[in-house]
C-alpha positions in Angstrom: 19.9 14.6 -5.4 17.3 15.1 -2.8 16.8 11.7 -1.1 13.0 12.1 -1.4 13.3 12.1 -5.2 15.0 8.6 -5.0 13.1 6.2 -7.3 11.8 3.1 -5.5 10.5 1.8 -8.9 10.0 3.1 -12.4 7.0 5.3 -11.4 7.4 5.8 -7.6 9.6 8.1 -5.6 10.4 8.0 -1.9 8.5 11.3 -1.4 5.3 9.7 -2.6 5.4 7.2 0.3 5.2 9.9 3.1 1.6 11.1 2.6 -1.6 11.5 4.6 -4.6 13.3 3.4 -5.9 13.9 7.0 -2.5 14.5 8.7 -0.1 16.0 6.1 1.8 17.8 8.9 2.6 14.5 10.7 3.4 12.8 7.4 5.8 15.6 6.4 8.0 14.7 9.5 8.5 11.0 8.4 12.1 10.1 8.0 13.5 7.0 6.2 16.4 4.8 7.2 18.2 2.4 4.9 16.1 -0.6 6.0 12.9 1.5 5.2 14.1 2.2 1.7 15.0 -1.4 1.0 11.5 -2.5 2.3 9.8 0.2 0.2 11.7 -0.9 -2.9 10.5 -4.4 -2.4 6.9 -3.2 -2.0 7.2 -0.8 -4.9 8.7 -3.3 -7.4 6.5 -6.3 -6.4 3.2 -4.6 -5.6 2.9 -1.1 -6.8 4.7 -1.2 -10.2 2.8 -4.1 -11.7 -0.5 -2.3 -10.8 0.8 0.9 -12.2 1.9 -0.8 -15.4 -1.5 -2.4 -15.9 -3.8 0.4 -14.9 -1.8 3.6 -15.5 -1.5 6.5 -13.0 -1.7 5.2 -9.5 -1.7 7.4 -6.4 -0.4 6.3 -3.0 -2.8 7.6 -0.4 -0.9 6.2 2.5 2.6 4.7 2.5 5.1 4.6 5.4 3.6 5.5 8.7 5.4 6.7 11.7 4.0 5.5 15.1 2.6 9.0 15.5 0.8 9.0 12.2 -0.5 5.5 12.6 -1.9 6.4 16.0 -3.5 9.6 14.6 -5.4 7.7 11.9 -6.3 4.8 14.1 -4.2 2.2 12.3 -3.5 -1.3 13.5 -0.7 -1.4 16.1 1.0 -4.0 13.8 0.3 -2.4 10.5 2.4 -3.3 7.5 2.7 0.5 6.9 4.9 0.7 10.0 7.3 -1.7 8.4 7.3 0.0 5.0 5.6 -3.0 3.4 2.2 -1.5 2.5 0.5 1.2 0.6 -3.1 2.3 0.2 -3.5 3.1 -3.5 -6.0 4.5 -6.0 -5.8 3.9 -9.7 -6.7 7.3 -11.1 -8.2 6.2 -14.4 -10.2 3.3 -13.1 -13.8 4.1 -12.2 -14.4 1.2 -9.7 -11.3 0.0 -7.8 -13.0 -3.4 -7.4 -11.6 -4.2 -10.9 -8.1 -3.6 -9.7 -8.8 -5.7 -6.6 -10.0 -8.6 -8.8 -7.1 -8.3 -11.2 -4.6 -8.5 -8.3 -6.1 -11.7 -6.9 -7.3 -13.5 -10.0 -5.0 -12.5 -12.8 -1.8 -10.9 -11.6 1.4 -12.6 -10.3 1.6 -10.2 -7.4 2.9 -12.0 -4.3 0.9 -10.0 -1.8 0.7 -10.4 1.9 -2.6 -8.7 2.2 -4.9 -7.0 -0.2 -8.0 -5.1 1.1 -10.7 -3.4 -1.0 -12.3 -0.4 0.7 -15.4 0.3 -1.4 -16.7 3.3 0.6 -13.3 5.1 0.5 -12.5 3.9 -3.1 -9.0 2.5 -2.5 -7.0 -0.7 -2.1 -4.6 -1.6 0.6 -1.8 -3.9 -0.6 1.2 -5.2 1.3 4.0 -7.7 0.6 5.6 -10.5 2.6 9.2 -10.3 3.6 11.6 -12.2 5.9 11.1 -11.3 9.5 7.3 -10.7 9.3 4.8 -13.6 9.7 3.7 -14.9 6.3 0.2 -14.5 5.2 -1.8 -14.2 2.0 -5.3 -12.9 2.5 -7.8 -10.9 0.4 -10.5 -9.0 2.3 -13.3 -6.6 1.5 -14.2 -3.9 4.1 -17.9 -3.7 4.9 -19.8 -1.6 7.3 -19.7 -4.6 9.7 -16.0 -5.3 9.4 -14.0 -7.4 7.0 -15.0 -10.4 4.9 -12.6 -12.8 3.3 -12.8 -12.7 -0.5 -13.8 -16.1 -1.8 -11.8 -15.7 -5.0 -8.4 -15.7 -3.2 -6.0 -18.0 -5.1 
């Protein structure tokens, strides 16, 4: 079996976590170690799969990032993507991703570290907590002026 076909959850393979729309050549060079795979399995089973089960086909737009990819896209120097604990996702059959965002925060049992709705780009960033990373639980919405804390965070 090709390692990239390894299933992280029922509906997600390792290959789907090394993507970048704007820098596919850089993403193609991403390598995974055993710790990456365990972290990605945690994210896939606790964050991605519940969303996929609820909303159907869900695309990962950004998964694991190498330092090179993170720098190329202007990502945070401490991004959860660098630790294999985050994904930027888009639920294919859902017209407005805000519905997914609200479900994650208000109805689901997803134990997220951070969830951010990007209305202009039409996707959601979601990450999970794990031992060794500072705990946080925040829900944000990206605006033209920065980020605002979502008031409905439970």
